[in-house]
TORKOL-4160 file (C-alpha; in steps of 0.2 Angstrom, whole numbers, padded with zeros to 4 digits, m for minus):
319
<pt num="1" X="m0241" Y="m0173" Z="0498"/>
<pt num="2" X="m0235" Y="m0184" Z="0483"/>
<pt num="3" X="m0229" Y="m0173" Z="0469"/>
<pt num="4" X="m0229" Y="m0157" Z="0479"/>
<pt num="5" X="m0213" Y="m0146" Z="0480"/>
<pt num="6" X="m0205" Y="m0142" Z="0497"/>
<pt num="7" X="m0204" Y="m0123" Z="0501"/>
<pt num="8" X="m0196" Y="m0114" Z="0515"/>
<pt num="9" X="m0204" Y="m0099" Z="0524"/>
<pt num="10" X="m0196" Y="m0088" Z="0537"/>
<pt num="11" X="m0208" Y="m0083" Z="0551"/>
<pt num="12" X="m0206" Y="m0072" Z="0566"/>
<pt num="13" X="m0224" Y="m0071" Z="0572"/>
<pt num="14" X="m0240" Y="m0080" Z="0572"/>
<pt num="15" X="m0236" Y="m0093" Z="0559"/>
<pt num="16" X="m0224" Y="m0101" Z="0572"/>
<pt num="17" X="m0239" Y="m0105" Z="0583"/>
<pt num="18" X="m0243" Y="m0123" Z="0581"/>
<pt num="19" X="m0261" Y="m0118" Z="0585"/>
<pt num="20" X="m0261" Y="m0107" Z="0569"/>
<pt num="21" X="m0252" Y="m0120" Z="0559"/>
<pt num="22" X="m0265" Y="m0133" Z="0563"/>
<pt num="23" X="m0279" Y="m0121" Z="0558"/>
<pt num="24" X="m0271" Y="m0117" Z="0542"/>
<pt num="25" X="m0262" Y="m0133" Z="0537"/>
<pt num="26" X="m0271" Y="m0146" Z="0547"/>
<pt num="27" X="m0254" Y="m0151" Z="0555"/>
<pt num="28" X="m0239" Y="m0143" Z="0565"/>
<pt num="29" X="m0226" Y="m0141" Z="0551"/>
<pt num="30" X="m0208" Y="m0145" Z="0552"/>
<pt num="31" X="m0198" Y="m0130" Z="0558"/>
<pt num="32" X="m0181" Y="m0125" Z="0563"/>
<pt num="33" X="m0173" Y="m0109" Z="0572"/>
<pt num="34" X="m0167" Y="m0095" Z="0560"/>
<pt num="35" X="m0162" Y="m0077" Z="0560"/>
<pt num="36" X="m0164" Y="m0063" Z="0547"/>
<pt num="37" X="m0151" Y="m0050" Z="0547"/>
<pt num="38" X="m0154" Y="m0032" Z="0542"/>
<pt num="39" X="m0172" Y="m0031" Z="0548"/>
<pt num="40" X="m0182" Y="m0026" Z="0563"/>
<pt num="41" X="m0200" Y="m0027" Z="0566"/>
<pt num="42" X="m0215" Y="m0015" Z="0570"/>
<pt num="43" X="m0233" Y="m0018" Z="0575"/>
<pt num="44" X="m0247" Y="m0019" Z="0562"/>
<pt num="45" X="m0265" Y="m0017" Z="0567"/>
<pt num="46" X="m0276" Y="m0032" Z="0559"/>
<pt num="47" X="m0294" Y="m0029" Z="0555"/>
<pt num="48" X="m0298" Y="m0046" Z="0546"/>
<pt num="49" X="m0309" Y="m0056" Z="0557"/>
<pt num="50" X="m0303" Y="m0073" Z="0550"/>
<pt num="51" X="m0285" Y="m0068" Z="0553"/>
<pt num="52" X="m0289" Y="m0062" Z="0571"/>
<pt num="53" X="m0299" Y="m0078" Z="0574"/>
<pt num="54" X="m0285" Y="m0089" Z="0568"/>
<pt num="55" X="m0271" Y="m0080" Z="0578"/>
<pt num="56" X="m0280" Y="m0074" Z="0593"/>
<pt num="57" X="m0272" Y="m0057" Z="0590"/>
<pt num="58" X="m0277" Y="m0040" Z="0582"/>
<pt num="59" X="m0259" Y="m0034" Z="0581"/>
<pt num="60" X="m0246" Y="m0043" Z="0571"/>
<pt num="61" X="m0228" Y="m0039" Z="0567"/>
<pt num="62" X="m0221" Y="m0033" Z="0550"/>
<pt num="63" X="m0203" Y="m0032" Z="0545"/>
<pt num="64" X="m0194" Y="m0016" Z="0542"/>
<pt num="65" X="m0176" Y="m0013" Z="0536"/>
<pt num="66" X="m0163" Y="m0009" Z="0549"/>
<pt num="67" X="m0144" Y="m0010" Z="0546"/>
<pt num="68" X="m0136" Y="m0020" Z="0560"/>
<pt num="69" X="m0152" Y="m0027" Z="0567"/>
<pt num="70" X="m0159" Y="m0045" Z="0566"/>
<pt num="71" X="m0175" Y="m0054" Z="0569"/>
<pt num="72" X="m0176" Y="m0071" Z="0576"/>
<pt num="73" X="m0188" Y="m0083" Z="0570"/>
<pt num="74" X="m0190" Y="m0100" Z="0562"/>
<pt num="75" X="m0190" Y="m0108" Z="0545"/>
<pt num="76" X="m0206" Y="m0118" Z="0541"/>
<pt num="77" X="m0206" Y="m0132" Z="0528"/>
<pt num="78" X="m0221" Y="m0131" Z="0518"/>
<pt num="79" X="m0229" Y="m0140" Z="0503"/>
<pt num="80" X="m0237" Y="m0130" Z="0488"/>
<pt num="81" X="m0254" Y="m0131" Z="0496"/>
<pt num="82" X="m0248" Y="m0125" Z="0513"/>
<pt num="83" X="m0238" Y="m0110" Z="0505"/>
<pt num="84" X="m0254" Y="m0106" Z="0496"/>
<pt num="85" X="m0263" Y="m0107" Z="0513"/>
<pt num="86" X="m0251" Y="m0095" Z="0521"/>
<pt num="87" X="m0253" Y="m0083" Z="0507"/>
<pt num="88" X="m0271" Y="m0083" Z="0509"/>
<pt num="89" X="m0269" Y="m0080" Z="0528"/>
<pt num="90" X="m0258" Y="m0065" Z="0527"/>
<pt num="91" X="m0268" Y="m0048" Z="0525"/>
<pt num="92" X="m0265" Y="m0037" Z="0510"/>
<pt num="93" X="m0252" Y="m0027" Z="0520"/>
<pt num="94" X="m0240" Y="m0041" Z="0517"/>
<pt num="95" X="m0233" Y="m0049" Z="0501"/>
<pt num="96" X="m0221" Y="m0064" Z="0499"/>
<pt num="97" X="m0204" Y="m0060" Z="0493"/>
<pt num="98" X="m0186" Y="m0069" Z="0494"/>
<pt num="99" X="m0174" Y="m0065" Z="0508"/>
<pt num="100" X="m0157" Y="m0072" Z="0513"/>
<pt num="101" X="m0156" Y="m0078" Z="0531"/>
<pt num="102" X="m0141" Y="m0075" Z="0542"/>
<pt num="103" X="m0136" Y="m0093" Z="0538"/>
<pt num="104" X="m0134" Y="m0088" Z="0519"/>
<pt num="105" X="m0150" Y="m0098" Z="0514"/>
<pt num="106" X="m0163" Y="m0090" Z="0503"/>
<pt num="107" X="m0181" Y="m0092" Z="0508"/>
<pt num="108" X="m0198" Y="m0084" Z="0507"/>
<pt num="109" X="m0204" Y="m0071" Z="0519"/>
<pt num="110" X="m0219" Y="m0060" Z="0521"/>
<pt num="111" X="m0213" Y="m0041" Z="0518"/>
<pt num="112" X="m0223" Y="m0025" Z="0518"/>
<pt num="113" X="m0233" Y="m0024" Z="0502"/>
<pt num="114" X="m0227" Y="m0007" Z="0499"/>
<pt num="115" X="m0209" Y="m0010" Z="0494"/>
<pt num="116" X="m0202" Y="0007" Z="0498"/>
<pt num="117" X="m0211" Y="0010" Z="0515"/>
<pt num="118" X="m0199" Y="m0001" Z="0525"/>
<pt num="119" X="m0183" Y="0004" Z="0516"/>
<pt num="120" X="m0168" Y="0013" Z="0523"/>
<pt num="121" X="m0155" Y="0012" Z="0510"/>
<pt num="122" X="m0161" Y="0013" Z="0492"/>
<pt num="123" X="m0150" Y="0012" Z="0476"/>
<pt num="124" X="m0158" Y="0018" Z="0460"/>
<pt num="125" X="m0151" Y="0012" Z="0443"/>
<pt num="126" X="m0158" Y="0016" Z="0426"/>
<pt num="127" X="m0157" Y="0028" Z="0411"/>
<pt num="128" X="m0159" Y="0047" Z="0408"/>
<pt num="129" X="m0176" Y="0048" Z="0415"/>
<pt num="130" X="m0171" Y="0040" Z="0431"/>
<pt num="131" X="m0156" Y="0051" Z="0431"/>
<pt num="132" X="m0167" Y="0067" Z="0431"/>
<pt num="133" X="m0163" Y="0074" Z="0414"/>
<pt num="134" X="m0173" Y="0090" Z="0411"/>
<pt num="135" X="m0176" Y="0094" Z="0429"/>
<pt num="136" X="m0164" Y="0104" Z="0440"/>
<pt num="137" X="m0171" Y="0095" Z="0455"/>
<pt num="138" X="m0165" Y="0078" Z="0450"/>
<pt num="139" X="m0181" Y="0071" Z="0443"/>
<pt num="140" X="m0192" Y="0059" Z="0452"/>
<pt num="141" X="m0177" Y="0051" Z="0460"/>
<pt num="142" X="m0171" Y="0067" Z="0467"/>
<pt num="143" X="m0189" Y="0071" Z="0474"/>
<pt num="144" X="m0190" Y="0053" Z="0481"/>
<pt num="145" X="m0172" Y="0055" Z="0489"/>
<pt num="146" X="m0177" Y="0072" Z="0498"/>
<pt num="147" X="m0193" Y="0064" Z="0505"/>
<pt num="148" X="m0185" Y="0048" Z="0510"/>
<pt num="149" X="m0170" Y="0055" Z="0519"/>
<pt num="150" X="m0181" Y="0068" Z="0527"/>
<pt num="151" X="m0190" Y="0055" Z="0536"/>
<pt num="152" X="m0174" Y="0050" Z="0546"/>
<pt num="153" X="m0158" Y="0059" Z="0541"/>
<pt num="154" X="m0147" Y="0049" Z="0552"/>
<pt num="155" X="m0152" Y="0032" Z="0545"/>
<pt num="156" X="m0159" Y="0034" Z="0527"/>
<pt num="157" X="m0150" Y="0035" Z="0511"/>
<pt num="158" X="m0154" Y="0036" Z="0493"/>
<pt num="159" X="m0141" Y="0034" Z="0480"/>
<pt num="160" X="m0146" Y="0038" Z="0462"/>
<pt num="161" X="m0133" Y="0029" Z="0450"/>
<pt num="162" X="m0143" Y="0030" Z="0434"/>
<pt num="163" X="m0134" Y="0033" Z="0418"/>
<pt num="164" X="m0142" Y="0042" Z="0403"/>
<pt num="165" X="m0144" Y="0030" Z="0388"/>
<pt num="166" X="m0143" Y="0014" Z="0398"/>
<pt num="167" X="m0153" Y="m0002" Z="0394"/>
<pt num="168" X="m0157" Y="m0015" Z="0406"/>
<pt num="169" X="m0143" Y="m0025" Z="0399"/>
<pt num="170" X="m0131" Y="m0011" Z="0403"/>
<pt num="171" X="m0138" Y="m0009" Z="0421"/>
<pt num="172" X="m0137" Y="m0028" Z="0424"/>
<pt num="173" X="m0118" Y="m0028" Z="0419"/>
<pt num="174" X="m0114" Y="m0012" Z="0429"/>
<pt num="175" X="m0124" Y="m0014" Z="0445"/>
<pt num="176" X="m0115" Y="m0028" Z="0454"/>
<pt num="177" X="m0099" Y="m0017" Z="0456"/>
<pt num="178" X="m0109" Y="m0003" Z="0463"/>
<pt num="179" X="m0118" Y="m0010" Z="0477"/>
<pt num="180" X="m0106" Y="m0016" Z="0491"/>
<pt num="181" X="m0100" Y="0001" Z="0496"/>
<pt num="182" X="m0118" Y="0008" Z="0497"/>
<pt num="183" X="m0125" Y="m0007" Z="0507"/>
<pt num="184" X="m0143" Y="m0006" Z="0500"/>
<pt num="185" X="m0158" Y="m0014" Z="0507"/>
<pt num="186" X="m0168" Y="m0010" Z="0491"/>
<pt num="187" X="m0163" Y="m0010" Z="0473"/>
<pt num="188" X="m0174" Y="0001" Z="0463"/>
<pt num="189" X="m0172" Y="m0003" Z="0444"/>
<pt num="190" X="m0180" Y="0010" Z="0432"/>
<pt num="191" X="m0184" Y="0001" Z="0417"/>
<pt num="192" X="m0183" Y="0014" Z="0404"/>
<pt num="193" X="m0190" Y="0016" Z="0387"/>
<pt num="194" X="m0173" Y="0013" Z="0379"/>
<pt num="195" X="m0177" Y="m0006" Z="0380"/>
<pt num="196" X="m0191" Y="m0003" Z="0368"/>
<pt num="197" X="m0182" Y="0007" Z="0355"/>
<pt num="198" X="m0178" Y="0002" Z="0337"/>
<pt num="199" X="m0163" Y="0009" Z="0328"/>
<pt num="200" X="m0169" Y="0018" Z="0313"/>
<pt num="201" X="m0156" Y="0010" Z="0301"/>
<pt num="202" X="m0161" Y="m0007" Z="0296"/>
<pt num="203" X="m0176" Y="m0008" Z="0307"/>
<pt num="204" X="m0189" Y="m0013" Z="0295"/>
<pt num="205" X="m0192" Y="m0030" Z="0303"/>
<pt num="206" X="m0193" Y="m0023" Z="0320"/>
<pt num="207" X="m0205" Y="m0009" Z="0315"/>
<pt num="208" X="m0217" Y="m0022" Z="0308"/>
<pt num="209" X="m0218" Y="m0030" Z="0325"/>
<pt num="210" X="m0223" Y="m0015" Z="0334"/>
<pt num="211" X="m0241" Y="m0022" Z="0337"/>
<pt num="212" X="m0234" Y="m0038" Z="0346"/>
<pt num="213" X="m0217" Y="m0032" Z="0352"/>
<pt num="214" X="m0218" Y="m0042" Z="0368"/>
<pt num="215" X="m0208" Y="m0056" Z="0359"/>
<pt num="216" X="m0194" Y="m0044" Z="0356"/>
<pt num="217" X="m0192" Y="m0042" Z="0375"/>
<pt num="218" X="m0188" Y="m0060" Z="0378"/>
<pt num="219" X="m0170" Y="m0056" Z="0378"/>
<pt num="220" X="m0172" Y="m0045" Z="0393"/>
<pt num="221" X="m0176" Y="m0060" Z="0404"/>
<pt num="222" X="m0158" Y="m0063" Z="0406"/>
<pt num="223" X="m0154" Y="m0045" Z="0412"/>
<pt num="224" X="m0169" Y="m0045" Z="0424"/>
<pt num="225" X="m0164" Y="m0062" Z="0431"/>
<pt num="226" X="m0146" Y="m0056" Z="0434"/>
<pt num="227" X="m0152" Y="m0040" Z="0443"/>
<pt num="228" X="m0163" Y="m0051" Z="0454"/>
<pt num="229" X="m0148" Y="m0062" Z="0458"/>
<pt num="230" X="m0138" Y="m0047" Z="0462"/>
<pt num="231" X="m0151" Y="m0039" Z="0473"/>
<pt num="232" X="m0153" Y="m0056" Z="0483"/>
<pt num="233" X="m0134" Y="m0057" Z="0484"/>
<pt num="234" X="m0135" Y="m0041" Z="0495"/>
<pt num="235" X="m0151" Y="m0046" Z="0504"/>
<pt num="236" X="m0159" Y="m0031" Z="0495"/>
<pt num="237" X="m0177" Y="m0030" Z="0489"/>
<pt num="238" X="m0178" Y="m0028" Z="0470"/>
<pt num="239" X="m0191" Y="m0016" Z="0464"/>
<pt num="240" X="m0194" Y="m0013" Z="0445"/>
<pt num="241" X="m0202" Y="0004" Z="0440"/>
<pt num="242" X="m0207" Y="0010" Z="0423"/>
<pt num="243" X="m0209" Y="0013" Z="0409"/>
<pt num="244" X="m0218" Y="0030" Z="0408"/>
<pt num="245" X="m0229" Y="0036" Z="0394"/>
<pt num="246" X="m0222" Y="0044" Z="0378"/>
<pt num="247" X="m0229" Y="0055" Z="0365"/>
<pt num="248" X="m0226" Y="0044" Z="0349"/>
<pt num="249" X="m0228" Y="0059" Z="0337"/>
<pt num="250" X="m0213" Y="0068" Z="0344"/>
<pt num="251" X="m0201" Y="0053" Z="0347"/>
<pt num="252" X="m0202" Y="0043" Z="0331"/>
<pt num="253" X="m0184" Y="0050" Z="0327"/>
<pt num="254" X="m0175" Y="0053" Z="0342"/>
<pt num="255" X="m0156" Y="0052" Z="0341"/>
<pt num="256" X="m0156" Y="0038" Z="0328"/>
<pt num="257" X="m0170" Y="0028" Z="0337"/>
<pt num="258" X="m0188" Y="0025" Z="0334"/>
<pt num="259" X="m0200" Y="0025" Z="0349"/>
<pt num="260" X="m0218" Y="0020" Z="0348"/>
<pt num="261" X="m0232" Y="0017" Z="0361"/>
<pt num="262" X="m0236" Y="0000" Z="0355"/>
<pt num="263" X="m0218" Y="m0006" Z="0359"/>
<pt num="264" X="m0217" Y="0004" Z="0375"/>
<pt num="265" X="m0234" Y="m0005" Z="0380"/>
<pt num="266" X="m0226" Y="m0021" Z="0375"/>
<pt num="267" X="m0212" Y="m0018" Z="0387"/>
<pt num="268" X="m0224" Y="m0013" Z="0401"/>
<pt num="269" X="m0233" Y="m0029" Z="0399"/>
<pt num="270" X="m0217" Y="m0039" Z="0399"/>
<pt num="271" X="m0211" Y="m0031" Z="0414"/>
<pt num="272" X="m0227" Y="m0034" Z="0424"/>
<pt num="273" X="m0228" Y="m0052" Z="0418"/>
<pt num="274" X="m0210" Y="m0056" Z="0423"/>
<pt num="275" X="m0212" Y="m0047" Z="0440"/>
<pt num="276" X="m0228" Y="m0057" Z="0444"/>
<pt num="277" X="m0220" Y="m0073" Z="0439"/>
<pt num="278" X="m0204" Y="m0070" Z="0450"/>
<pt num="279" X="m0213" Y="m0062" Z="0465"/>
<pt num="280" X="m0204" Y="m0046" Z="0462"/>
<pt num="281" X="m0212" Y="m0028" Z="0465"/>
<pt num="282" X="m0217" Y="m0018" Z="0450"/>
<pt num="283" X="m0221" Y="0000" Z="0451"/>
<pt num="284" X="m0231" Y="0005" Z="0435"/>
<pt num="285" X="m0226" Y="0023" Z="0430"/>
<pt num="286" X="m0237" Y="0024" Z="0414"/>
<pt num="287" X="m0252" Y="0032" Z="0420"/>
<pt num="288" X="m0247" Y="0049" Z="0427"/>
<pt num="289" X="m0240" Y="0055" Z="0411"/>
<pt num="290" X="m0253" Y="0047" Z="0399"/>
<pt num="291" X="m0260" Y="0060" Z="0386"/>
<pt num="292" X="m0250" Y="0074" Z="0395"/>
<pt num="293" X="m0239" Y="0079" Z="0381"/>
<pt num="294" X="m0236" Y="0096" Z="0390"/>
<pt num="295" X="m0227" Y="0087" Z="0403"/>
<pt num="296" X="m0214" Y="0080" Z="0391"/>
<pt num="297" X="m0200" Y="0091" Z="0385"/>
<pt num="298" X="m0197" Y="0081" Z="0369"/>
<pt num="299" X="m0211" Y="0068" Z="0369"/>
<pt num="300" X="m0199" Y="0056" Z="0380"/>
<pt num="301" X="m0191" Y="0066" Z="0394"/>
<pt num="302" X="m0202" Y="0073" Z="0408"/>
<pt num="303" X="m0202" Y="0091" Z="0412"/>
<pt num="304" X="m0199" Y="0096" Z="0430"/>
<pt num="305" X="m0218" Y="0095" Z="0433"/>
<pt num="306" X="m0218" Y="0078" Z="0424"/>
<pt num="307" X="m0205" Y="0072" Z="0435"/>
<pt num="308" X="m0216" Y="0078" Z="0450"/>
<pt num="309" X="m0231" Y="0069" Z="0444"/>
<pt num="310" X="m0220" Y="0053" Z="0442"/>
<pt num="311" X="m0213" Y="0055" Z="0459"/>
<pt num="312" X="m0231" Y="0058" Z="0467"/>
<pt num="313" X="m0237" Y="0042" Z="0458"/>
<pt num="314" X="m0222" Y="0031" Z="0463"/>
<pt num="315" X="m0223" Y="0038" Z="0481"/>
<pt num="316" X="m0241" Y="0032" Z="0483"/>
<pt num="317" X="m0237" Y="0015" Z="0476"/>
<pt num="318" X="m0221" Y="0012" Z="0485"/>
<pt num="319" X="m0223" Y="0021" Z="0502"/>
């Protein structure tokens, strides 16, 4: 194990079993009791024969958010290789994400792979598209709120705090002060198209970089890092959504800004890469509006039907 990093992993199920540990890691790993606040569990049917053989069970547990609840378990201390073995053991319904234990310690845990499915209290932050501009029903976020709350009106909430014109830098600065009163378990950041825009005045250098605009988005790392820290500080799951497709021919001069598909695609690739590197959920909203200029009011903002298409796509990915 020389040169291997040490990792902590919260387990509340079969990974606490020494027989499973020995099968996966070749040893019983060091563990200590731990508690995870804000969660409960629900059963999950397992069909993978290898997982059933290792655990002896065809029903495992999966975490679900519940304000005021807690799950008792243990923290496992693993090497790089053992953490990779644990990842391979978990079926596709699970994904590894950061959580905060009742002790205040940050650790890995396996959560539902569909990030909005286990959520109870969701906060949405972003720009005018997330705000729901051009749709009297509140856009994709309004439709998500209606469906989410209808599932359990007594317990579920969705707060849409998006502000038209916002960039990720704006969102990262404004969000920390907004969360405490809402008690979110999920922070849904709509990474809008504003972060790919180029001011028309004095933008020659930026315009030339449209084809490989990913380098221009390096500055967004700090904003995303700050949002990840803010979410973790509230034991909320960070979910990054967007951007959506745009009609370049109609958005080249929009309120003093220039938008191009090349820069939007570079933003999309940057967001995906950052999320993968940090084990953060990314919900890609590009495809539902692709080549559907009829679903865009001005080449940028979706119509009501465009928002419906975004919601249905996001709902399928996230819930």
